[in-house]
Structures are given as structure tokens and as C-alpha cells.
PLY file of the C-alpha trace (Angstrom):
ply
format ascii 1.0
element vertex 347
property float x
property float y
property float z
element edge 346
property int vertex1
property int vertex2
end_header
-0.07 -0.02 0.03
1.37 3.44 -0.88
2.13 5.82 1.85
-0.35 8.76 1.94
0.69 12.24 2.86
-1.95 14.30 4.55
-1.46 18.04 4.82
-3.19 19.48 8.00
-3.60 23.21 8.40
-1.90 24.64 11.41
-5.21 25.83 12.78
-6.61 22.46 12.66
-4.00 21.03 14.91
-4.07 23.97 17.37
-1.25 26.16 16.26
-1.36 29.30 14.08
1.93 29.72 12.45
2.88 27.10 10.03
1.35 24.22 7.97
2.04 20.96 9.59
2.66 17.88 7.54
1.70 14.58 8.99
1.87 11.12 7.44
-0.90 8.75 8.43
0.39 5.46 7.01
-0.31 1.84 7.84
-0.62 2.57 11.47
0.11 -0.21 13.98
-2.60 -0.83 16.58
-1.07 -1.25 19.95
-4.02 -1.45 22.31
-7.83 -1.69 22.17
-9.64 0.75 24.59
-13.15 0.78 26.00
-14.68 4.31 25.21
-15.54 6.20 28.39
-18.64 8.30 28.71
-16.61 11.53 28.20
-15.16 10.09 24.95
-18.79 9.60 23.74
-19.55 13.17 24.88
-16.50 14.55 22.96
-17.31 12.83 19.74
-21.00 13.81 19.91
-20.18 17.41 20.53
-17.60 17.36 17.67
-19.90 15.83 15.09
-22.80 17.97 16.23
-20.74 21.01 15.27
-19.72 19.32 11.99
-23.38 18.79 11.19
-24.10 22.46 11.81
-21.32 23.71 9.38
-22.53 21.11 6.81
-25.88 22.65 6.98
-24.45 26.08 6.72
-22.29 25.11 3.80
-19.27 26.74 5.37
-16.46 25.20 3.34
-13.66 26.40 5.46
-15.23 25.26 8.76
-16.22 21.88 7.09
-12.64 21.32 5.95
-11.28 21.97 9.46
-13.03 18.79 10.69
-11.65 16.32 8.08
-8.24 15.05 6.79
-7.42 14.83 3.19
-10.27 13.99 0.85
-12.66 12.69 3.56
-15.02 15.61 2.81
-16.34 14.27 -0.40
-18.82 11.73 0.93
-20.54 14.53 2.83
-21.15 16.76 -0.18
-24.76 15.59 -0.53
-25.57 17.03 2.94
-24.24 20.50 2.36
-26.72 23.41 2.71
-29.53 21.13 3.66
-31.73 21.27 6.67
-29.93 18.84 8.95
-30.55 17.25 12.29
-27.76 15.61 14.15
-28.99 12.27 15.52
-26.02 10.57 17.26
-22.49 9.54 17.17
-21.23 6.33 18.86
-17.85 4.70 19.15
-17.96 1.14 17.82
-14.24 0.75 18.75
-11.46 2.85 20.14
-7.76 2.00 20.07
-4.19 3.34 20.27
-1.63 3.27 17.50
2.11 3.33 17.64
3.55 6.84 17.73
3.32 10.06 19.61
1.40 9.51 22.82
-0.47 12.77 22.41
-1.75 11.85 18.98
-2.20 8.11 19.03
-5.97 7.65 19.64
-8.15 6.36 16.91
-11.70 5.13 16.65
-14.40 3.76 14.56
-17.65 5.77 14.93
-21.17 5.40 13.63
-22.41 8.93 12.78
-26.14 9.53 12.04
-27.69 12.59 10.52
-31.16 13.32 9.11
-32.66 15.65 6.50
-36.37 16.27 6.53
-36.92 13.25 4.27
-34.08 10.86 5.02
-31.59 9.58 7.61
-27.94 8.82 6.72
-25.42 6.67 8.54
-21.74 7.02 8.10
-19.15 4.61 9.46
-16.10 6.78 9.93
-12.53 6.42 11.10
-11.58 9.23 13.45
-8.18 10.37 14.86
-7.53 12.41 18.00
-4.82 14.89 16.92
-3.41 18.25 17.97
-0.48 20.33 19.11
-1.92 22.89 21.61
-5.42 21.46 21.60
-6.38 17.83 20.96
-9.62 17.18 19.04
-11.15 14.38 16.97
-11.01 14.54 13.12
-12.61 12.49 10.37
-9.79 10.50 8.96
-11.74 8.27 6.54
-15.20 7.37 5.64
-15.27 3.52 5.79
-18.82 3.07 4.67
-22.03 5.01 3.99
-25.68 4.27 3.09
-27.82 6.11 0.58
-30.21 7.28 3.19
-33.39 5.60 4.58
-36.74 7.21 4.49
-37.50 9.27 7.55
-40.71 8.09 9.03
-42.86 11.22 9.47
-45.89 9.08 9.57
-46.89 7.27 12.82
-45.64 3.82 13.72
-48.61 1.40 13.79
-47.36 -0.40 16.88
-47.28 2.87 18.76
-50.83 3.96 18.02
-53.93 3.26 20.12
-56.46 0.69 19.14
-59.23 2.09 16.89
-63.08 1.62 17.08
-64.09 -1.75 15.70
-60.54 -3.00 15.67
-60.32 -6.72 16.39
-58.25 -7.71 19.44
-56.89 -11.16 20.23
-57.11 -12.72 23.67
-54.69 -15.45 24.60
-56.05 -17.06 27.74
-53.38 -18.99 29.68
-53.01 -20.71 33.10
-51.53 -17.47 34.42
-53.98 -15.06 32.99
-54.97 -13.33 29.73
-52.63 -11.67 27.23
-54.44 -9.18 25.09
-52.82 -8.26 21.74
-53.46 -6.28 18.59
-52.89 -7.86 15.14
-51.79 -5.87 12.10
-53.29 -7.31 8.93
-52.32 -4.11 7.06
-48.75 -4.89 7.32
-48.52 -8.71 7.85
-51.67 -10.00 6.17
-50.55 -13.53 5.57
-49.19 -14.00 9.09
-52.42 -12.56 10.64
-54.62 -14.71 8.51
-52.76 -17.84 9.41
-52.82 -16.90 13.12
-56.62 -16.30 13.03
-57.32 -19.36 11.07
-55.29 -21.73 13.37
-56.57 -20.15 16.51
-60.25 -20.50 15.52
-59.60 -24.10 14.60
-58.34 -24.65 18.22
-54.84 -25.57 17.11
-53.15 -23.72 20.12
-55.75 -24.81 22.70
-54.05 -26.87 25.42
-50.54 -26.27 24.05
-47.67 -25.01 26.26
-45.20 -22.17 26.06
-42.54 -24.73 25.39
-39.43 -22.45 25.29
-38.90 -19.55 27.64
-35.98 -17.33 28.13
-36.22 -14.53 30.63
-35.43 -11.10 29.15
-35.76 -12.54 25.59
-38.88 -14.42 24.51
-41.64 -16.87 25.35
-42.41 -19.24 22.51
-45.39 -21.46 21.68
-46.69 -23.48 18.67
-45.29 -26.86 17.36
-42.20 -27.94 19.03
-39.00 -28.46 16.88
-38.85 -32.05 15.80
-42.61 -32.70 16.34
-43.39 -32.96 12.69
-46.05 -30.23 12.90
-43.75 -27.17 12.47
-44.99 -26.53 8.90
-48.71 -26.77 9.82
-50.52 -23.59 8.57
-53.82 -22.68 6.84
-51.73 -22.60 3.65
-50.83 -26.22 3.73
-47.14 -25.74 4.63
-44.54 -23.10 5.17
-45.24 -19.60 3.87
-43.20 -16.52 3.13
-41.80 -13.81 5.48
-43.30 -10.32 5.90
-40.35 -8.73 7.45
-39.95 -5.26 5.84
-43.28 -3.65 6.55
-42.54 -1.24 9.38
-43.16 -3.56 12.37
-40.40 -3.92 15.02
-39.34 -6.26 17.90
-40.37 -3.92 20.52
-41.02 -5.29 24.07
-44.37 -7.20 23.79
-44.10 -7.80 19.91
-45.75 -10.92 18.75
-43.82 -12.70 16.01
-43.45 -15.89 13.96
-40.72 -18.38 14.58
-39.08 -19.97 11.60
-36.25 -22.22 10.44
-34.81 -19.79 8.02
-36.15 -17.49 5.30
-39.71 -18.18 4.23
-40.35 -21.11 6.59
-43.14 -19.72 8.68
-45.69 -22.16 10.11
-47.40 -22.03 13.40
-44.51 -21.36 15.84
-44.78 -17.90 17.49
-42.98 -15.97 20.18
-43.63 -12.89 22.35
-40.67 -10.51 23.00
-40.08 -10.15 26.75
-37.27 -7.56 27.16
-37.99 -4.11 28.78
-34.50 -2.79 28.15
-32.26 -2.53 25.18
-28.69 -3.75 24.27
-27.26 -0.35 23.23
-24.29 -2.05 21.35
-26.77 -3.97 19.09
-29.01 -0.85 18.72
-26.17 1.21 17.43
-25.22 -1.33 14.84
-28.76 -1.08 13.32
-29.56 1.30 10.61
-32.92 2.37 12.10
-35.10 5.52 11.77
-34.68 7.86 14.77
-38.26 7.43 15.81
-37.82 3.62 15.97
-34.44 3.78 17.72
-35.92 6.20 20.35
-38.89 3.89 21.04
-36.44 0.88 21.47
-34.55 3.01 24.09
-37.86 3.99 25.80
-39.47 0.54 26.06
-36.84 -2.11 25.24
-36.85 -4.96 22.72
-34.64 -7.08 20.58
-33.79 -4.87 17.39
-31.22 -7.52 16.21
-34.24 -9.74 15.25
-35.72 -7.13 12.89
-35.68 -8.06 9.29
-35.34 -11.84 9.96
-38.67 -12.73 11.61
-42.15 -11.65 10.85
-43.83 -9.29 13.50
-47.63 -9.38 13.29
-48.97 -8.30 16.65
-48.38 -6.33 19.81
-49.37 -7.14 23.42
-51.32 -4.12 24.85
-52.50 -5.76 28.06
-51.07 -8.64 30.07
-47.41 -8.00 29.85
-47.22 -9.06 33.61
-48.50 -12.44 32.49
-45.83 -12.62 29.67
-43.12 -11.80 32.28
-44.43 -14.42 34.70
-44.27 -17.02 31.97
-40.67 -15.92 31.16
-39.68 -16.22 34.80
-40.30 -19.95 35.04
-37.62 -22.46 35.98
-36.26 -24.21 32.96
-34.00 -27.08 32.01
-30.72 -26.66 30.03
-32.88 -26.54 26.83
-34.98 -23.63 28.00
-37.96 -25.85 28.44
-40.07 -25.02 31.54
-40.15 -27.66 34.26
-43.92 -27.01 34.76
-45.01 -25.39 31.46
-47.84 -22.87 31.42
-50.41 -23.74 28.80
-52.68 -21.77 26.49
-56.22 -22.51 27.36
-57.86 -20.90 24.32
-57.45 -17.99 21.96
-60.49 -15.80 21.16
-61.14 -12.57 19.25
-63.31 -9.53 20.08
-63.96 -6.25 18.43
-63.66 -2.92 20.21
-67.01 -1.18 20.30
-66.04 1.97 22.14
-62.66 3.58 23.01
-62.51 4.80 26.57
0 1
1 2
2 3
3 4
4 5
5 6
6 7
7 8
8 9
9 10
10 11
11 12
12 13
13 14
14 15
15 16
16 17
17 18
18 19
19 20
20 21
21 22
22 23
23 24
24 25
25 26
26 27
27 28
28 29
29 30
30 31
31 32
32 33
33 34
34 35
35 36
36 37
37 38
38 39
39 40
40 41
41 42
42 43
43 44
44 45
45 46
46 47
47 48
48 49
49 50
50 51
51 52
52 53
53 54
54 55
55 56
56 57
57 58
58 59
59 60
60 61
61 62
62 63
63 64
64 65
65 66
66 67
67 68
68 69
69 70
70 71
71 72
72 73
73 74
74 75
75 76
76 77
77 78
78 79
79 80
80 81
81 82
82 83
83 84
84 85
85 86
86 87
87 88
88 89
89 90
90 91
91 92
92 93
93 94
94 95
95 96
96 97
97 98
98 99
99 100
100 101
101 102
102 103
103 104
104 105
105 106
106 107
107 108
108 109
109 110
110 111
111 112
112 113
113 114
114 115
115 116
116 117
117 118
118 119
119 120
120 121
121 122
122 123
123 124
124 125
125 126
126 127
127 128
128 129
129 130
130 131
131 132
132 133
133 134
134 135
135 136
136 137
137 138
138 139
139 140
140 141
141 142
142 143
143 144
144 145
145 146
146 147
147 148
148 149
149 150
150 151
151 152
152 153
153 154
154 155
155 156
156 157
157 158
158 159
159 160
160 161
161 162
162 163
163 164
164 165
165 166
166 167
167 168
168 169
169 170
170 171
171 172
172 173
173 174
174 175
175 176
176 177
177 178
178 179
179 180
180 181
181 182
182 183
183 184
184 185
185 186
186 187
187 188
188 189
189 190
190 191
191 192
192 193
193 194
194 195
195 196
196 197
197 198
198 199
199 200
200 201
201 202
202 203
203 204
204 205
205 206
206 207
207 208
208 209
209 210
210 211
211 212
212 213
213 214
214 215
215 216
216 217
217 218
218 219
219 220
220 221
221 222
222 223
223 224
224 225
225 226
226 227
227 228
228 229
229 230
230 231
231 232
232 233
233 234
234 235
235 236
236 237
237 238
238 239
239 240
240 241
241 242
242 243
243 244
244 245
245 246
246 247
247 248
248 249
249 250
250 251
251 252
252 253
253 254
254 255
255 256
256 257
257 258
258 259
259 260
260 261
261 262
262 263
263 264
264 265
265 266
266 267
267 268
268 269
269 270
270 271
271 272
272 273
273 274
274 275
275 276
276 277
277 278
278 279
279 280
280 281
281 282
282 283
283 284
284 285
285 286
286 287
287 288
288 289
289 290
290 291
291 292
292 293
293 294
294 295
295 296
296 297
297 298
298 299
299 300
300 301
301 302
302 303
303 304
304 305
305 306
306 307
307 308
308 309
309 310
310 311
311 312
312 313
313 314
314 315
315 316
316 317
317 318
318 319
319 320
320 321
321 322
322 323
323 324
324 325
325 326
326 327
327 328
328 329
329 330
330 331
331 332
332 333
333 334
334 335
335 336
336 337
337 338
338 339
339 340
340 341
341 342
342 343
343 344
344 345
345 346
């Protein structure tokens, strides 16, 4: 690999006299670090200012944040109405060299226009002479923007008049859920069809993992995993704006397009921030995950078709059971029956 010479203006590195030349070549990593809360605060403040100058279109100020040609990937954001969303260290490390200028990091930087959100994966370097600061060394990866959801999220809305609710009556109490035929029509039709046939009556929540999921339907290896109203496995509905928030009701599967009758309910009232920051999610979705919890790493892989609106205490009681090494409850709680009712009046 050719050595690259990066010219840094003196003002960038904290002096005001001469132009400083610095070679950033195949740097040798000497130690991995855990970012501290003040490191996160520094990079957020720095990239918040960078976003402001991008919006203003101030070329000189923008250039003072980047090294070399790193500015080009941000050209599409110049002079737009921008909102800084977040910056988060995915890794931080030291490189061999001057102990004042040897910190590097990999950062997820998110910014939004009124219509789209953008995520940049950037390499940053902490450099300076009189004043140390973070600079964008390289854009490692960027997306083309995801649509910003100005519309409401269906899971966050209240039930509407005449909407059909589903009641799962269990040995521990009743779980009331909404279903979303608008966004997961095949899954909802299958659920309603099997439930009205009595398929789930008397069956257990056979797999439970506290702070993860409770799962019902045909056990793996039972031979009934593919049972559905469609005569076998049916396709996923995973890209329709429904998410694995706490209380989401979803279909289990054995890989893409292998939905049958297995289902699970998400039981996690907190979030794994490391996983959340890896996800390219709209700000509204990410904020709701932070507020209520869930399992965002399952989004896009499993069909979400419902949301618990009453009875999460029952879900948590089921999830708290004692289990064996295979997550099977020692005294499984069973579904007595599943019924449906329409809302006649909203309180």
C-alpha cells in the first residue's frame, strides 16, 4: 500500500503559525480501549458542530473537521436542513506513535434531512498540538439514506373503534394483543385461522428465556412445524414497518420463508445499546427501543404481526419460570384458548 501524505492546516492542529505535514500510513494498533462516557460526549459534540457547518455550507469550517479527501462523501448534505442524531464509538484503540496523537476510533455517525436519515461509518483520529480534538480520517462506509418516518408507527398507536383484538387465555392469566393485517396479512390470516380451529388450545409455552422471548406452537422435531392454513410453510413479511419492541408478537421460523405455526412474544424491557447502534434504524424507531426495550437484532429476520397491549405481567411471569438446559419449562404454562373480540367503544 502506498504511503499517503496528509497536509493538515496549522489551525486544525491547534497552532497558528505554519502548515504541519503529517503522514498517516499503515498505522500499527497497539491497544484496544473501551470508550468512556466523556469520549462519547466529545465525539457527539464534535460531530454535532460538524453537522451544523454542513448545514451552513461553510467550506472552511467543514474542511477543518476532516483530513485529506474525507470531505467528499458529505457533499450531498451541504446546505440542507440537517438534524444531528447521534455519534457512537464502535471501537477505540491506540496506534504506535506520539502519545499525544495516538488515539483512533471507529464511529457510527447518524444525521437526518427532513426526508431521509444517513449513517456514516467513519474512522476518526484524535490529533493536535496545543489542543487535541477528533478529526474524520476516513469514511469507511455510508448508506444512501433511509426514508425518515414522518408518519406514525402502527405499533405505537392506540386501538381504533371496531378493531379486532386477540385474547390469549393462559393458566396464568390473559394476554391481550393487537394484530396488524395491514402490514402482515398472511401471518395474521394464518394466526386467526389456526386459533379459530383450536390449534393452540391446550398447548404449552414450550420455550421460555427470561429477558428474551416466550415461545409457543409446534415444538421443533414434532413434525407439525409446517402446519398452517396454507398447507405448509409460507413466506416472510419482514420489511413492513413492524419492529421487535417489548411485547411484539412474531412468527418463529427455520430460515427465510419457513413460517408455520410457531410464534414468540418478546419479553425484554431494556435494550442492548451495542446492538441498537449497529442497526440502521429511523430515529423514531430507535428512540422507542430506548424507551420501552426490545430485540432490534431480530428485525428483518422474523415476521412481526402483533403487539401485546394488556397482560405483559403475564408474559413476564411465563418468562420467569424455572427451565432445564434446553430452555424448556419444568412445569410449562399452557394456552387454554384463543379468542377474538371487536372494540365497540374507545375509553
